[in-house]
C-alpha positions in Angstrom: -0.3 -0.9 -16.3 1.5 2.5 -16.4 0.9 5.9 -14.9 0.1 8.6 -17.4 1.9 11.0 -15.1 5.2 9.5 -15.8 5.1 9.1 -19.5 6.3 11.9 -21.8 9.4 13.9 -22.0 12.1 14.7 -19.4 14.0 17.8 -18.9 13.2 19.2 -22.3 14.8 16.3 -24.1 13.3 14.3 -26.9 13.7 10.9 -25.3 10.6 9.6 -23.5 10.6 8.5 -19.9 10.3 4.9 -19.0 6.7 4.4 -17.8 6.5 3.6 -14.1 3.9 1.1 -12.7 0.9 2.7 -11.2 1.9 1.0 -7.9 4.7 3.6 -7.8 2.5 6.7 -7.8 1.9 6.9 -4.0 5.4 5.9 -2.7 7.1 8.2 -5.3 5.0 11.1 -4.1 5.6 10.2 -0.4 9.4 10.0 -1.1 9.3 13.4 -2.9 7.4 14.9 0.0 10.0 13.5 2.5 12.8 15.0 0.5 11.2 18.4 0.4 10.3 18.2 4.2 13.8 17.2 5.2 15.4 19.9 3.0 13.1 22.7 4.3 12.6 21.6 7.9 15.8 19.8 8.9 18.2 21.3 6.3 19.0 17.8 5.2 19.6 17.2 1.5 18.6 13.8 0.2 19.8 12.9 -3.2 18.4 9.3 -3.7 21.9 7.8 -3.2 22.5 4.7 -1.0 24.9 6.9 1.1 22.0 9.3 2.0 20.3 6.5 3.9 22.9 6.8 6.6 21.6 10.3 7.2 18.0 9.0 7.2 18.8 6.3 9.7 20.4 9.0 12.0 17.3 11.2 11.5 15.0 8.4 12.6 17.3 7.7 15.6 17.0 11.3 16.6 13.2 11.3 16.4 13.1 8.1 18.5 15.5 9.6 21.1 13.2 12.6 21.4 10.5 10.0 22.4 8.0 11.3 19.8 4.8 9.4 19.8 4.5 7.1 16.8 1.2 8.7 15.8 3.0 12.0 15.5 5.7 10.7 13.2 3.8 8.0 11.2 3.5 10.1 8.1 7.2 11.1 8.2 8.3 7.5 8.7 6.1 6.4 5.7 7.8 9.1 3.6 11.3 8.1 4.7 10.6 4.5 4.0 9.2 5.4 0.6 12.4 7.4 0.0 14.5 4.3 0.9 12.4 2.3 -1.5 13.0 4.8 -4.3 16.7 4.5 -3.6 16.5 0.7 -4.0 14.4 1.1 -7.2 16.9 3.4 -8.7 20.0 1.6 -7.5 18.9 -2.0 -8.2 16.5 -1.5 -11.1 13.6 -2.6 -8.9 9.9 -1.6 -9.1 7.1 -0.8 -6.7 4.5 -3.4 -6.0 1.3 -2.9 -4.1 -1.5 -5.1 -2.7 -4.0 -4.5 0.0 -2.7 -0.9 0.6 0.8 -2.2 1.4 3.8 -1.1 -0.8 6.9 -3.2 -1.5 9.9 -3.0 -3.8 10.6 -6.0 -6.0 14.2 -6.3 -7.1 15.1 -7.9 -10.5 16.0 -11.2 -8.6 12.3 -11.5 -7.6 12.8 -10.6 -3.9 10.4 -8.3 -2.2 11.5 -5.6 0.3 9.3 -3.5 2.6 11.2 -0.2 3.2 8.1 1.5 4.8 7.9 -1.2 7.4 11.7 -1.0 7.8 11.4 2.7 8.6 8.9 1.8 11.4 11.4 -0.8 12.6 14.1 1.8 12.7 11.9 4.0 14.8 11.4 1.1 17.2 15.2 0.7 17.4 15.4 -2.5 15.4 16.1 -1.7 11.7 18.2 0.2 9.2 17.2 1.6 5.9 20.9 1.8 4.9 21.4 -1.9 5.6 18.1 -2.8 3.8 19.3 -1.0 0.7 22.7 -2.7 1.0 21.1 -6.1 1.1 18.6 -5.3 -1.7 21.3 -4.0 -4.1 24.0 -6.6 -3.2 23.1 -8.8 -6.1 23.3 -6.0 -8.6 
């Protein structure tokens, strides 16, 4: 099962893109939206590197410290979690999995990771996207 949106050519080259599972469609879009929002709203550049997750964790800490209600930041947390998931996919060679509306990242060693839930845990003060990525990519 692949998404037609991700097949084709990249950057004007003649090499085709690797097809992405259809499970990736939503989280990839959420991640891209988070990157654009952080760049425009918070002047924070996210480059899909593991190091960038340090800035994401700090951003979530700042939102929590402002005592924003969860309902007001739920979409942003979903996007930041999806961004962390995309970092894991790119760094570890993982892939997105979905069932029942939930999205996870499966790393090549077969482990499943829930970066969207981890973003919510960060907001609660008990999580870290940076550490999740470190653990998920440690075997690579």
